[in-house]
ZAVO-656212 format. One record per residue: residue number from 1; residue in one letter; x, y, z of N, C-alpha, C, CB in turn. Coordinates in pm, 1 decimal. Glycine has a CB too. Layout:
BEGIN
PT; NUM; a; X; Y; Z; X; Y; Z; X; Y; Z; X; Y; Z
...
REM end
This chain:
BEGIN
PT; 1; m; -1520.9; -7643.5; 4236.1; -1657.0; -7659.0; 4159.5; -1621.0; -7534.5; 4027.4; -1821.1; -7614.2; 4282.8
PT; 2; l; -1679.6; -7604.2; 3917.0; -1634.4; -7530.2; 3817.0; -1781.3; -7495.1; 3757.6; -1524.0; -7608.4; 3719.6
PT; 3; a; -1793.9; -7375.1; 3714.7; -1915.8; -7331.6; 3675.4; -1891.2; -7284.8; 3526.7; -1971.3; -7220.8; 3773.1
PT; 4; v; -1988.5; -7319.6; 3444.1; -1973.5; -7277.5; 3295.9; -2076.1; -7175.6; 3261.1; -1988.8; -7400.4; 3196.3
PT; 5; v; -2056.8; -7073.1; 3179.5; -2157.7; -6978.9; 3132.8; -2130.0; -6995.8; 2981.0; -2141.9; -6819.5; 3193.5
PT; 6; a; -2260.0; -6968.7; 2925.4; -2247.8; -6978.3; 2785.3; -2315.1; -6867.4; 2731.7; -2298.1; -7102.5; 2730.6
PT; 7; f; -2269.1; -6780.2; 2615.9; -2324.4; -6694.8; 2591.7; -2362.2; -6698.0; 2458.2; -2268.4; -6606.9; 2630.3
PT; 8; g; -2497.7; -6706.2; 2411.0; -2557.0; -6730.2; 2295.6; -2638.4; -6619.8; 2244.4; -2628.1; -6840.6; 2307.2
PT; 9; a; -2697.0; -6637.5; 2141.4; -2791.5; -6555.4; 2081.3; -2934.9; -6560.3; 2150.6; -2799.0; -6594.4; 1938.3
PT; 10; s; -3009.9; -6461.8; 2185.5; -3126.5; -6464.1; 2230.7; -3242.3; -6495.5; 2135.6; -3139.6; -6353.4; 2288.0
PT; 11; p; -3327.5; -6571.5; 2177.6; -3433.9; -6624.5; 2100.2; -3522.7; -6488.5; 2052.0; -3522.7; -6738.3; 2194.0
PT; 12; v; -3573.4; -6483.6; 1933.2; -3629.3; -6375.5; 1885.3; -3791.9; -6419.7; 1870.6; -3551.5; -6330.7; 1749.2
PT; 13; g; -3814.1; -6540.4; 1909.1; -3948.0; -6605.2; 1893.5; -3944.8; -6742.0; 1896.0; -4012.3; -6569.6; 1775.3
PT; 14; s; -4053.0; -6809.4; 1859.4; -4050.5; -6964.5; 1868.9; -4138.8; -7014.2; 1748.6; -4112.8; -7022.5; 2019.9
PT; 15; v; -4110.8; -7145.6; 1713.3; -4160.8; -7198.7; 1614.1; -4247.0; -7336.8; 1647.4; -4052.5; -7213.7; 1526.2
PT; 16; s; -4356.4; -7364.8; 1606.3; -4405.2; -7500.8; 1645.9; -4495.7; -7540.3; 1514.1; -4497.5; -7498.2; 1800.2
PT; 17; s; -4529.8; -7681.2; 1511.8; -4562.1; -7730.6; 1408.3; -4635.0; -7870.1; 1458.6; -4442.5; -7736.6; 1316.9
PT; 18; g; -4731.3; -7918.7; 1362.6; -4794.3; -8053.9; 1384.0; -4720.3; -8162.7; 1330.0; -4926.2; -8061.3; 1327.0
PT; 19; s; -4617.5; -8112.2; 1268.8; -4531.5; -8238.4; 1203.0; -4387.2; -8195.7; 1196.5; -4581.7; -8281.1; 1041.5
PT; 20; d; -4296.1; -8285.1; 1180.9; -4160.0; -8258.0; 1206.7; -4126.3; -8134.9; 1098.7; -4065.4; -8400.0; 1187.5
PT; 21; f; -4027.6; -8064.7; 1123.3; -3977.3; -7941.9; 1030.2; -3826.3; -7941.3; 1057.4; -4050.1; -7782.6; 1070.4
PT; 22; t; -3762.8; -7857.9; 981.4; -3622.1; -7826.1; 976.1; -3600.5; -7687.0; 1042.0; -3570.4; -7828.6; 827.5
PT; 23; l; -3510.8; -7697.0; 1122.5; -3473.0; -7562.0; 1191.8; -3321.6; -7559.8; 1187.4; -3529.0; -7548.6; 1352.2
PT; 24; h; -3275.6; -7445.1; 1110.8; -3126.3; -7416.5; 1097.7; -3067.1; -7546.3; 1041.5; -3054.3; -7374.4; 1243.6
PT; 25; g; -3114.7; -7610.1; 937.0; -3067.3; -7744.8; 873.8; -3058.1; -7876.1; 963.0; -2926.9; -7722.2; 818.7
PT; 26; v; -3140.4; -7863.1; 1063.7; -3137.0; -7967.1; 1172.9; -3305.3; -8011.3; 1162.5; -3078.6; -7895.4; 1343.5
PT; 27; r; -3330.0; -8155.5; 1114.8; -3467.8; -8178.3; 1138.1; -3523.7; -8211.3; 1293.0; -3499.8; -8290.2; 1048.6
PT; 28; v; -3644.2; -8145.9; 1294.0; -3685.0; -8131.1; 1456.0; -3809.2; -8227.2; 1445.5; -3730.8; -7951.0; 1520.1
PT; 29; a; -3798.3; -8327.9; 1527.5; -3921.5; -8405.8; 1590.4; -4008.9; -8347.6; 1688.4; -3878.5; -8519.8; 1654.4
PT; 30; t; -4138.9; -8320.6; 1627.4; -4208.6; -8229.0; 1736.1; -4288.8; -8328.1; 1844.4; -4325.4; -8116.7; 1656.2
PT; 31; g; -4275.8; -8440.4; 1837.5; -4321.3; -8543.8; 1915.8; -4252.6; -8496.7; 2078.0; -4265.0; -8702.4; 1843.7
PT; 32; g; -4346.3; -8452.1; 2175.6; -4310.1; -8417.4; 2310.6; -4264.5; -8279.9; 2325.4; -4209.1; -8504.8; 2359.5
PT; 33; v; -4184.3; -8210.8; 2221.3; -4155.8; -8063.9; 2239.7; -4223.3; -7999.1; 2130.0; -4002.3; -8026.6; 2241.0
PT; 34; p; -4321.6; -7918.3; 2176.3; -4420.8; -7871.6; 2066.8; -4368.1; -7744.7; 1999.3; -4568.3; -7840.9; 2128.9
PT; 35; t; -4285.8; -7679.9; 2094.6; -4227.6; -7536.5; 2047.7; -4083.5; -7513.9; 2060.9; -4289.7; -7423.4; 2126.6
PT; 36; w; -4016.8; -7484.1; 1965.8; -3880.9; -7455.9; 1971.5; -3839.1; -7311.4; 1954.1; -3818.8; -7533.2; 1876.5
PT; 37; p; -3728.5; -7272.1; 2004.7; -3685.5; -7124.6; 2008.1; -3629.8; -7082.2; 1850.8; -3555.1; -7104.3; 2132.5
PT; 38; v; -3646.4; -6965.2; 1809.7; -3596.3; -6934.2; 1678.3; -3510.1; -6801.9; 1723.8; -3723.9; -6908.9; 1556.0
PT; 39; m; -3389.5; -6810.1; 1667.8; -3267.1; -6703.8; 1661.5; -3258.0; -6630.2; 1537.6; -3128.5; -6771.2; 1678.1
PT; 40; a; -3222.5; -6518.1; 1540.7; -3173.9; -6423.3; 1418.3; -3076.1; -6527.1; 1361.8; -3093.9; -6259.5; 1462.6
PT; 41; g; -3103.2; -6554.8; 1210.6; -2989.3; -6629.6; 1125.0; -3036.4; -6766.4; 1115.3; -2835.2; -6628.1; 1192.8
PT; 42; d; -3153.7; -6803.2; 1174.7; -3231.1; -6947.0; 1153.2; -3291.2; -6959.1; 1025.4; -3348.1; -6972.0; 1254.8
PT; 43; s; -3299.7; -7057.8; 979.6; -3370.4; -7097.3; 861.9; -3484.5; -7188.7; 905.5; -3276.2; -7166.6; 760.2
PT; 44; i; -3607.3; -7180.0; 844.4; -3714.9; -7274.0; 897.6; -3766.1; -7337.7; 748.0; -3850.1; -7183.3; 996.8
PT; 45; l; -3790.0; -7452.2; 742.5; -3850.4; -7526.6; 648.5; -3952.7; -7603.6; 689.9; -3769.3; -7597.8; 589.9
PT; 46; a; -4086.5; -7585.1; 674.7; -4204.1; -7668.7; 715.4; -4219.9; -7782.2; 641.1; -4325.5; -7600.1; 708.6
PT; 47; g; -4252.9; -7872.5; 755.0; -4301.0; -8024.0; 680.0; -4409.2; -8034.2; 620.1; -4318.3; -8135.0; 762.4
PT; 48; t; -4487.2; -8145.2; 666.0; -4602.2; -8183.2; 604.6; -4729.6; -8112.2; 636.0; -4617.0; -8309.8; 628.7
PT; 49; t; -4717.8; -8021.8; 754.0; -4815.1; -7921.7; 787.1; -4748.7; -7783.1; 828.7; -4903.7; -7976.3; 900.7
PT; 50; p; -4817.7; -7677.9; 833.9; -4771.4; -7555.5; 844.1; -4685.1; -7535.2; 966.9; -4878.3; -7469.0; 839.5
PT; 51; a; -4590.5; -7438.2; 972.7; -4513.3; -7411.9; 1075.2; -4544.8; -7262.4; 1114.7; -4369.2; -7441.2; 1040.0
PT; 52; k; -4587.9; -7255.7; 1273.2; -4616.6; -7102.5; 1304.6; -4526.4; -7059.4; 1369.5; -4731.7; -7066.2; 1375.0
PT; 53; i; -4462.2; -6944.7; 1337.6; -4361.2; -6856.7; 1422.3; -4410.3; -6752.3; 1485.7; -4258.4; -6801.7; 1349.6
PT; 54; r; -4398.4; -6757.0; 1610.0; -4452.1; -6627.2; 1698.8; -4318.0; -6559.0; 1742.2; -4552.7; -6673.2; 1848.7
PT; 55; f; -4323.5; -6424.0; 1703.4; -4229.5; -6340.3; 1755.2; -4267.2; -6280.8; 1882.7; -4200.0; -6243.7; 1664.7
PT; 56; l; -4127.8; -6235.6; 1935.6; -4150.9; -6189.4; 2088.8; -4236.7; -6071.1; 2086.9; -4011.6; -6150.3; 2169.7
PT; 57; d; -4241.6; -5978.0; 1964.7; -4332.2; -5849.5; 1970.5; -4476.8; -5893.3; 1955.8; -4296.0; -5740.3; 1850.3
PT; 58; g; -4505.6; -6026.6; 1918.6; -4654.7; -6052.0; 1898.7; -4688.0; -6092.3; 1769.2; -4735.9; -5936.1; 1927.3
PT; 59; s; -4608.9; -6058.5; 1660.6; -4618.9; -6078.4; 1511.7; -4605.0; -6235.1; 1501.9; -4497.2; -5992.3; 1421.6
PT; 60; v; -4718.5; -6282.3; 1415.2; -4717.8; -6429.7; 1387.1; -4698.0; -6456.5; 1227.6; -4860.8; -6496.4; 1440.5
PT; 61; v; -4630.7; -6557.9; 1202.3; -4612.1; -6581.8; 1052.0; -4639.5; -6764.5; 1057.1; -4425.9; -6519.9; 987.5
PT; 62; t; -4704.7; -6788.6; 971.3; -4739.2; -6922.0; 935.0; -4687.3; -6973.4; 810.3; -4873.0; -6933.8; 931.1
PT; 63; l; -4585.3; -7035.3; 788.5; -4548.8; -7101.2; 672.0; -4628.9; -7224.7; 648.1; -4410.1; -7131.4; 675.7
PT; 64; d; -4670.9; -7214.6; 514.7; -4753.7; -7349.0; 447.3; -4654.5; -7480.2; 452.1; -4798.9; -7317.7; 265.4
PT; 65; s; -4714.6; -7563.0; 441.3; -4643.1; -7675.1; 427.1; -4546.6; -7672.1; 307.4; -4733.0; -7782.4; 419.6
PT; 66; d; -4436.5; -7730.2; 344.1; -4319.6; -7742.5; 239.7; -4281.2; -7616.4; 216.8; -4352.3; -7809.8; 104.1
PT; 67; s; -4292.4; -7492.3; 288.0; -4247.3; -7361.7; 248.6; -4112.8; -7332.7; 345.5; -4374.8; -7246.8; 268.5
PT; 68; s; -4040.0; -7253.9; 305.5; -3911.2; -7221.1; 388.7; -3895.3; -7055.3; 397.6; -3768.0; -7293.0; 309.6
PT; 69; a; -3844.3; -7001.6; 503.7; -3791.1; -6867.0; 538.1; -3671.7; -6861.4; 620.3; -3888.8; -6792.0; 605.0
PT; 70; k; -3624.5; -6765.7; 624.1; -3498.3; -6741.2; 687.4; -3533.1; -6593.6; 801.9; -3369.6; -6710.1; 547.8
PT; 71; v; -3474.9; -6592.1; 930.1; -3484.3; -6499.6; 1006.2; -3355.0; -6413.9; 996.7; -3516.4; -6550.1; 1129.0
PT; 72; e; -3346.4; -6290.9; 966.5; -3228.2; -6205.2; 962.8; -3239.6; -6091.0; 1053.2; -3202.4; -6156.3; 827.4
PT; 73; q; -3128.8; -6055.6; 1124.5; -3118.4; -5926.4; 1194.7; -3048.6; -5839.8; 1111.8; -3052.3; -5933.4; 1326.7
PT; 74; t; -3122.5; -5703.0; 1116.3; -3073.4; -5596.0; 1023.5; -3055.4; -5486.3; 1161.1; -3200.3; -5545.3; 876.2
PT; 75; d; -2997.3; -5363.6; 1096.9; -2973.2; -5258.3; 1173.7; -3101.8; -5202.2; 1227.0; -2897.5; -5163.8; 1101.7
PT; 76; s; -3207.9; -5232.2; 1128.5; -3356.6; -5166.0; 1182.3; -3458.7; -5258.0; 1278.6; -3451.8; -5130.3; 1041.7
PT; 77; g; -3409.7; -5374.6; 1290.5; -3486.5; -5492.3; 1343.7; -3484.6; -5613.7; 1276.4; -3614.8; -5464.0; 1354.6
PT; 78; l; -3571.3; -5702.6; 1303.2; -3555.8; -5834.3; 1235.8; -3626.7; -5826.3; 1106.1; -3611.5; -5953.1; 1321.3
PT; 79; l; -3586.7; -5926.8; 1025.0; -3658.4; -5947.4; 875.2; -3682.0; -6097.1; 856.0; -3558.0; -5890.8; 740.8
PT; 80; l; -3800.8; -6134.8; 800.0; -3810.3; -6270.4; 780.1; -3829.3; -6262.4; 621.0; -3931.9; -6345.2; 870.3
PT; 81; r; -3745.2; -6366.2; 566.9; -3744.5; -6364.4; 416.2; -3807.8; -6502.6; 371.9; -3587.9; -6344.4; 354.5
PT; 82; l; -3916.5; -6486.9; 311.0; -3965.2; -6597.4; 235.1; -3904.9; -6668.1; 139.1; -4056.0; -6568.1; 185.1
PT; 83; i; -3833.2; -6793.4; 145.6; -3765.2; -6840.7; 22.4; -3832.9; -6904.3; -71.7; -3670.2; -6919.2; 47.3
PT; 84; s; -3914.9; -6990.2; -28.7; -4010.6; -7050.3; -127.8; -4141.9; -7095.9; -54.1; -3941.8; -7176.7; -203.4
PT; 85; g; -4258.9; -7113.7; -137.8; -4372.4; -7147.4; -82.6; -4461.8; -7039.2; -52.0; -4347.6; -7216.4; 21.3
PT; 86; s; -4540.3; -7038.4; 51.1; -4612.1; -6924.7; 122.5; -4624.5; -6909.7; 257.9; -4729.6; -6919.7; 88.0
PT; 87; m; -4672.3; -6792.6; 284.5; -4696.8; -6779.6; 434.1; -4799.2; -6665.0; 460.6; -4557.6; -6748.5; 513.3
PT; 88; a; -4858.1; -6686.2; 579.1; -4986.6; -6618.2; 607.7; -4913.9; -6551.2; 728.8; -5135.7; -6718.6; 637.5
PT; 89; f; -4943.4; -6408.3; 729.5; -4868.6; -6342.9; 859.9; -4975.8; -6210.3; 911.4; -4687.2; -6273.6; 807.5
PT; 90; t; -4962.2; -6213.3; 1033.0; -5023.8; -6074.3; 1102.5; -4916.0; -6015.5; 1189.4; -5163.5; -6101.9; 1203.5
PT; 91; v; -4865.3; -5885.9; 1147.9; -4773.4; -5821.6; 1215.7; -4841.8; -5729.7; 1331.9; -4691.4; -5745.5; 1116.4
PT; 92; a; -4785.3; -5747.7; 1442.0; -4820.3; -5663.0; 1579.1; -4792.5; -5528.8; 1553.0; -4735.1; -5704.4; 1712.2
PT; 93; p; -4892.1; -5455.8; 1630.4; -4882.6; -5295.8; 1617.6; -4749.9; -5254.7; 1663.6; -4994.8; -5214.8; 1706.8
PT; 94; n; -4673.5; -5167.4; 1596.4; -4545.9; -5124.1; 1648.6; -4420.9; -5212.5; 1633.1; -4564.0; -5101.2; 1783.9
PT; 95; s; -4453.5; -5324.3; 1536.2; -4360.1; -5407.7; 1511.6; -4252.0; -5360.0; 1436.6; -4408.8; -5506.2; 1459.7
PT; 96; s; -4130.2; -5384.9; 1448.8; -4023.9; -5337.8; 1370.3; -3987.2; -5452.2; 1259.3; -3900.6; -5301.1; 1466.7
PT; 97; l; -4062.1; -5589.9; 1260.6; -4038.7; -5690.4; 1178.7; -4067.5; -5657.5; 1022.7; -4116.9; -5800.3; 1229.0
PT; 98; a; -3964.1; -5667.5; 959.6; -3994.4; -5643.7; 788.7; -4011.4; -5793.4; 723.7; -3844.3; -5554.6; 697.9
PT; 99; l; -4091.6; -5806.1; 643.8; -4108.2; -5907.7; 552.6; -4070.6; -5903.8; 413.5; -4222.4; -5934.2; 554.2
PT; 100; f; -4013.7; -5994.5; 361.3; -3968.7; -6009.6; 221.0; -4009.0; -6138.8; 173.9; -3819.9; -5993.7; 204.2
PT; 101; s; -4033.8; -6139.5; 20.0; -4046.9; -6256.9; -48.5; -3939.2; -6247.9; -154.4; -4188.6; -6277.5; -103.1
PT; 102; g; -3829.9; -6318.3; -116.2; -3716.0; -6331.8; -194.3; -3648.4; -6174.7; -168.2; -3757.4; -6376.4; -362.4
PT; 103; q; -3623.7; -6124.2; -264.6; -3583.1; -5962.1; -261.2; -3694.8; -5872.1; -249.4; -3509.1; -5913.7; -392.5
PT; 104; t; -3786.9; -5905.9; -264.3; -3899.1; -5809.8; -271.7; -3979.8; -5783.9; -149.6; -3988.7; -5852.6; -370.0
PT; 105; a; -3981.3; -5628.5; -73.5; -4048.2; -5603.7; 38.4; -4178.1; -5639.2; 38.1; -4039.0; -5485.6; 69.5
PT; 106; v; -4248.2; -5665.9; 147.1; -4387.5; -5685.3; 146.5; -4449.4; -5576.0; 268.1; -4419.8; -5854.5; 176.2
PT; 107; q; -4512.2; -5509.4; 227.4; -4586.2; -5426.8; 345.1; -4706.9; -5468.9; 389.4; -4613.1; -5293.5; 311.8
PT; 108; a; -4742.2; -5464.9; 523.8; -4879.4; -5503.3; 576.8; -4916.5; -5403.2; 697.2; -4879.4; -5664.0; 630.2
PT; 109; v; -5034.2; -5415.8; 695.1; -5109.9; -5349.6; 802.3; -5108.1; -5425.5; 947.6; -5257.3; -5336.1; 751.8
PT; 110; a; -5080.6; -5336.8; 1047.7; -5077.4; -5427.2; 1184.1; -5218.0; -5495.0; 1205.1; -5042.3; -5329.8; 1325.5
PT; 111; n; -5209.0; -5596.4; 1260.6; -5322.5; -5676.6; 1308.6; -5433.5; -5710.1; 1181.1; -5396.0; -5588.7; 1434.5
PT; 112; v; -5389.3; -5718.1; 1062.1; -5454.8; -5764.2; 946.7; -5376.2; -5881.3; 889.8; -5471.1; -5652.4; 846.1
PT; 113; e; -5450.1; -5994.7; 882.6; -5378.8; -6129.0; 833.0; -5396.5; -6127.3; 694.4; -5437.6; -6269.1; 892.9
PT; 114; a; -5270.9; -6161.5; 627.6; -5291.8; -6167.2; 483.8; -5168.8; -6265.0; 462.9; -5288.8; -6011.9; 397.5
PT; 115; t; -5168.1; -6303.5; 316.6; -5060.4; -6411.9; 272.3; -4985.2; -6361.4; 160.1; -5123.9; -6551.8; 228.5
PT; 116; v; -4880.5; -6422.4; 151.0; -4778.4; -6409.7; 19.0; -4716.1; -6532.9; -33.3; -4655.4; -6319.1; 50.2
PT; 117; a; -4692.1; -6532.0; -154.4; -4643.1; -6652.4; -194.6; -4541.7; -6633.6; -276.9; -4732.3; -6730.6; -249.3
PT; 118; t; -4432.0; -6716.6; -316.5; -4336.8; -6705.0; -425.2; -4406.8; -6780.3; -551.2; -4188.5; -6771.9; -381.7
PT; 119; a; -4351.2; -6719.5; -657.5; -4404.4; -6794.0; -794.5; -4296.2; -6771.2; -910.4; -4561.6; -6726.2; -849.6
PT; 120; g; -4275.2; -6874.6; -998.6; -4208.3; -6860.2; -1082.7; -4058.2; -6795.2; -1060.2; -4285.3; -6804.7; -1155.3
PT; 121; a; -3991.9; -6854.1; -973.1; -3864.1; -6800.5; -930.1; -3751.9; -6812.6; -1036.1; -3822.1; -6870.6; -804.2
PT; 122; p; -3727.1; -6697.3; -1119.7; -3611.6; -6698.6; -1181.4; -3498.6; -6708.9; -1095.3; -3602.7; -6595.3; -1256.8
PT; 123; s; -3397.5; -6769.6; -1153.6; -3263.3; -6743.2; -1074.0; -3152.6; -6652.5; -1130.0; -3196.3; -6872.2; -1052.3
PT; 124; i; -3066.7; -6593.8; -1028.4; -2995.7; -6491.5; -1069.1; -2855.9; -6550.1; -994.6; -3061.5; -6337.7; -1024.8
PT; 125; g; -2766.6; -6590.0; -1065.2; -2653.9; -6641.3; -991.9; -2697.4; -6780.7; -915.9; -2603.3; -6526.6; -886.7
PT; 126; n; -2660.3; -6803.9; -782.4; -2740.0; -6903.7; -716.4; -2834.9; -6870.4; -626.6; -2669.0; -6983.7; -656.8
PT; 127; r; -2877.1; -6747.3; -648.4; -2979.9; -6684.4; -560.5; -3137.0; -6668.6; -637.3; -2917.1; -6530.6; -517.1
PT; 128; a; -3217.3; -6731.1; -571.2; -3364.3; -6710.9; -644.1; -3418.3; -6582.6; -621.3; -3475.7; -6811.3; -594.4
PT; 129; t; -3481.1; -6529.3; -718.6; -3551.4; -6412.1; -698.3; -3704.2; -6434.5; -748.3; -3477.3; -6294.8; -773.4
PT; 130; p; -3772.6; -6470.7; -642.9; -3920.0; -6492.6; -673.9; -3996.7; -6362.5; -718.7; -3991.5; -6550.6; -545.9
PT; 131; a; -4089.6; -6416.2; -811.9; -4220.9; -6311.4; -814.3; -4283.4; -6308.3; -696.5; -4333.7; -6344.6; -915.1
PT; 132; v; -4372.3; -6231.5; -662.9; -4452.0; -6231.6; -554.9; -4610.1; -6228.6; -592.4; -4409.9; -6116.5; -471.8
PT; 133; t; -4661.3; -6311.8; -523.2; -4818.7; -6298.8; -532.8; -4883.8; -6271.5; -394.0; -4884.9; -6437.2; -593.3
PT; 134; v; -4979.2; -6176.5; -397.9; -5025.1; -6142.4; -271.6; -5183.9; -6136.6; -244.6; -4966.5; -6016.5; -244.6
PT; 135; s; -5217.8; -6190.4; -182.8; -5368.7; -6191.2; -128.2; -5402.1; -6092.7; -13.2; -5404.5; -6335.5; -72.6
PT; 136; r; -5485.4; -6013.5; -50.9; -5524.7; -5898.7; 49.4; -5598.5; -5990.5; 159.3; -5634.4; -5766.1; -23.5
PT; 137; g; -5598.7; -5923.5; 286.0; -5688.8; -5925.2; 398.1; -5760.0; -5796.9; 392.2; -5617.8; -5945.9; 533.1
PT; 138; p; -5849.1; -5801.6; 477.3; -5947.1; -5691.7; 498.3; -5893.1; -5556.0; 501.9; -6017.6; -5711.3; 620.4
PT; 139; g; -5732.3; -5545.7; 506.3; -5665.2; -5430.8; 524.1; -5582.2; -5389.3; 367.3; -5562.5; -5458.0; 658.4
PT; 140; v; -5504.8; -5296.8; 392.9; -5420.2; -5252.6; 279.0; -5286.8; -5344.8; 271.0; -5381.0; -5093.0; 298.5
PT; 141; l; -5255.4; -5414.1; 165.7; -5137.3; -5490.0; 164.9; -5074.3; -5484.7; 23.9; -5166.7; -5632.7; 209.1
PT; 142; c; -4944.2; -5457.9; 17.3; -4881.8; -5459.2; -116.3; -4760.2; -5494.7; -132.8; -4884.5; -5352.2; -171.3
PT; 143; a; -4689.1; -5531.3; -258.6; -4553.5; -5564.0; -259.6; -4504.9; -5455.5; -332.9; -4517.4; -5699.0; -315.7
PT; 144; k; -4375.5; -5422.1; -314.0; -4291.2; -5333.9; -366.1; -4179.5; -5357.8; -416.2; -4270.8; -5261.6; -299.3
REM end
């Protein structure tokens, strides 16, 4: 008997949507499987409805329809980078999740829902550097 053991990346969260979306370059049909694992390094492109990303620490990010983001692993923890569109988010208490819109860090207060959107993204080389538009929730939120 032959046993096969596969060592892969551990999920950092999950993504779900009411419509098909793209996960790490692969179109995901949501019919029958409502939730898919998300790994560090994954890119997510929401389809015609928002895509909700739930991280293992309890933080939640909702990508608006046709918006995209990438999950990255850094020395200090996870980072979610909004590439295009907009996202709403609620960061869990004591979360090490960092949020960026392009190259701009976004600071949020734990348990306070807020949104951020990219706008007028000028291009530097082949990389977009979006301006950031921030809508405040009931707490303090700033882009820096």
